[in-house]
N, C-alpha and C positions, 0 to 999 in steps of 0.2 A: 802144437798145443798152447804154448805162450803164446803164439799172435793170438791165439781164440781166446785168452783169457784174459789178454788186453781189450780185442774188439767190443766185449759183449757191453761194458760199461762204459767206453768211450760212446759205444753205439747211444746208450741210454741215457749219455749226459746230454752228448747232441738231441737227441729227442726231445727232452725235458725243456732242454736252453732254446727250440722253435715252440714248442708247446706254449713259453712262459711268453716268449717274443711275439707270439699269433696272438695269444689272449689280451696282452699290453694293446696291440693295433686294436683288437676287436671291440675293447672296453671303451679305450681312449676316447672323448670326445671329438666328434669330427666337423663342430662350428659348420655346418651345412646351412640352418637355417635359424630364424626366431632372431634375437638381441647381439647373438654373438657369432656373429660371422665373422668379424676380423680374427678369430683365434686361427683361422685355415689359412692364413694368408704368409707367413712365415714357410712354412714348410712349401706354396707354391713354388715357389724361386729355384727350387731343386729342377722342376720341371724346365726352366729356362737358363738354367745354369750354363755361363761359359758361351752367351749369346754373342760376346761384343758389344751390348750397350755402350753408348757414347755417355749416357749419364748415368748413375744409379743416386734413387733417393730412399735416405734412412730416418726413420722417427717413427712419430704417434700419427693421431689423426691430423697433424698438420700438415702431413705429406700423403696421407694416403687414399684423405676427401679432395684435397686440393688442388693437385695436378694429375693432369690427364696426359696420359703418355699417346693415346692415340691421336690428340690435339697436336701432339710436340711435333710426331712425324709426318700425319698431313699437311699440316703448313712448314714444316722447319727439315722435315728428312730428318727430325735425330732419331736416334733409338734408345730407348728408356725402360727402364725397368724400377719401380719400389719396393722396399722390402721395410712395408710397415706392419704397427701391431698394437692395440691399444695401450695407450700412455707406457709406451717404451719409454724405459729409463735412460739415461747417457749411459750408462755400464753395457747396457743391452744391447745399443745399438752401436756401441764400439766393436763388441764381440763379432755380430751380424754380419758389420762391415768388413772385418777380418777375415770373415770368410768367405765373403763373396769375392773379395779381392785376391784371395790362391784361386781365381778359377779365371778371372777375367779385372782388366784395368782400365775403367772407363776415361775419361779427360777430365770430367768434374763429379763431385760429390754434393746432391745438397742434402743438409743436413736440419732436422727439424730442432731449435734450441729450448722449446718449450718445458722440457723435459729438466732443463738446468733449476728447477725450480725444487726439482726433489730430491733431498741428499738419501732417502731409505726409501726402500721397496714401499709401497701402499696395501697392496693386498694379494693374496693368494691367487685370485683368479686372474689378475692382469699380468703375474709373473707365468701363469699356465698358456696363456693366450699368444705371449711371445716364447716362452723357452722348450712349451710341450710338443712343438714344429720342427726344433731344429733338430737336424741326426747325431748320432753318437760323434763327440770330436773333441778335440782340446777345448775349442772356442765353447761350446755346450758345459762343457766341464766348469770352467772358468765364466762364464756365463752366469748356470747356475749359484754355485758358492758366492759371486758377488751379490744375488737377488736374492737371497735364502732368507725370507722371515724367521723369526723364533721359533716356530711351529711347525714349522715344516719340516719335509724328512728328502734330504736330498737324494737318498737311492731312489726315490719316489720318482723321481723325472727320468731315469735310466730304465725302470722298470714298472710302467704305469699300472701296470695290474695290483701291486701295491697300493696304490691312490684310490683306483677305481671300480677293484674288485665290485662295490656294489652294484656297480652297473651291467652288470651279468644278468641280472632279473628285472632290467629294463633297457633292453638291445630295442632297437629299429632297424628299419629298413634299412636306413642312411646307415648305420654301423657295418653294415655287411656291403651295398652298394661301396662305400670308400674305406674299405679294409685295406687299401696296398695302395692306394693314392687318395690324397684330401681332394675335396668339389674345388673346381676353378671358379669361383665367383668373382674376380675383377679382371681387370683388363691391363694386364701388366704391371698388377698392382696397386690400380685404381679402383675404389667402392664408390659405385655412382648411385649417388641420391638425386632424384627426380623433383621433389617437392619443395613446394615455395612459401614459405612461412617468414613474411616480412619480418626485419627487425623494431622494435618500438622501444621498449626499456630491459635494462637488464638488472640486477640486484647492484647495489653498488658496492664496489669495492673496497676489501676491509684495509684495514691500517697494514700499513707495509710494514714488517717486523725486521727483514733484514736487506739492506740496501745490494749487498754482495750475493753471490750463491756461495752453497756449500764444496766443505774440501773436496766430497767424492763425485760429484758430478764435473765439477771443473778437473779434478785430476781424470778425467775418461776423455774431458774436452781436449784437453793437452794431448793425450794418447791419441786421437782419431784425426787432430791436427798433422802430430807427428808420422803419422802413419799415411795421410796424403801425399806429406813432403818427400816422404822416401819413395812414393811410387811416382812423385811428377804428376798426379794430380791436384786440380783447383778444387780449393772447399770454398762450397757456399753456404754459410747457415743462413738459415730464413726463419723471421717471425711474420705466418701467413697471418692474412685480413681476417683474424676473427677476436671477436670484440670480449669473448668471456670462455676463461678464467682472465682477469686485468691484466694488462700488461707495463710496467711501471716503469716511468721515466727515469729512475735509478738503473734498472735493470737494462735498458737503451743503453746508457749512457756506460754503462759495465762493457756490453759487448762492443761500441763504437771502439771504445778504447783496447780491448780484448784484441781486436778485428785488426787496428792497427799496428798494434804489435807486434804479430804473429804472422803477417803479412797474407790475410785472408778476406774473404770478402763477404758480410756481415746486413743482410735486407732485412731492414723493417717493412713489411707490407702495409700494416695499418695506416699510416700518412698518403702511403702510395694510391690507395684506391681509386681514385679519382681518374688518377694517369692512366691506371690499368682499366676505367672503364665500369667496375666493380659497383654494381649499387644494391644496397641492402635491403631494400625492397623488394626485391626479385630474386636473388644470387644467392641464398641461403637459405636453408630449409628447417630451421631451427632458431630463426629471432637474433643471427649473428654468432652464434656460435661455432656453426661449422660453414662451409660455402657448400651450395648443391653444383650440381654438373654445370649449369649454366656461369656459374663465379669461378669454376677451376678453370673451365675453358678461357676464361678472359683471363685470369690469373696465368695460366699455363703460354698464353699467346707472348704476354709481357714477358716470361720467363724466357722464351724463346728467343725473342729480339735481344734479351741481353747478353745470354749465351751464344748467340750467331754475332754477335757486335765484338766480341772477346774472341772469338774465332774457336770458341769452344765445342762448336756442332758444325757438321758437314753434312749436307744433303745425300741422304741413299735411297731416295723413291725410285733411282732407276736401277738400284743394285736389283736383283733378284729376287736373291732370299729374303732380303728385309722385305721389300714388296711383297711378297708372298706372304710372310710373317703378319704383314699389319692389313693384308686386304682381309685375311679373316678375322681379326680380331676386332678391324673397323666396322665388318658385318653387323659383328655381333653386336658389338658398343651400339650401333645406331638403331638397329633395332630394340634391342632392351629401352632405350633413352624414349626412342618413338613409342613403345608399349606402354611404358611406365607415366610417362607424361598425360597420351590420352586415357588409362585409367582413372588418373587425378581431374582429370576434366576440365 
């Protein structure tokens, strides 16, 4: 009798928990279409967890729209993955990387350092596109606490039903289709754009208010450096060849000095565009703010040569497992590239 008396309430609690979890999955945005596709990318990594990538990329659009893992494999045989998200903050990069390094140890980590400019979170929407896709873990708890804005509810990041319950009346077919697994819209994290909108001019850069970065982003950059050193991983900080927002000489000097003091690499790709073969009349989809697929492939070839010269990658094109993975990826990549290019005309 005692066993039965305990069974009913426990079963009821389990059923309630499953219902709350399932409804949370259902109402949470799936980021499968429209202008918020980046919101699905953090979660996508779990399907590739532990594949033994030689290079991991982490950060904002200056990695997930600037580097092509397909090109890196096709031309150098290097396996790689990009875990990016829109306006990914430095502390978010740290916790995402910490989570990844529990599953695999790459030879190199490539980090976008653009978000050093932000000492505070910028909006709930950007927080959600990074944090909603993380699975429950200590890394997610810490990332949420570091990222919360004043008017946000921490518990809603673990129980999305509390935040998105209004979507129960706005559900679409995508919500059912991607209930248990988010859409795979990238190529190992690379989000393809094929449009060609040439650079002409950009808004004048505002006056620089601070020549150094804030304490919080620098604290987490220090943590990333320490984590990579602990794991024996080469850290490469990059500023991609994108012209807006402005990248100031003072920031460049600060990072050059920081890299020397900490024994890590820093690449400012803006003055290297000619060397990379990047032409902003053809290689950007929005007038110089982000690279398109043609610019990303050129940038990736340059980085591949850089990594190869330093012995950080090796050719795995003859490895049957790696070759099979990238064969399927390349076929889908080339098909989308061709289809989108033809559609643009």
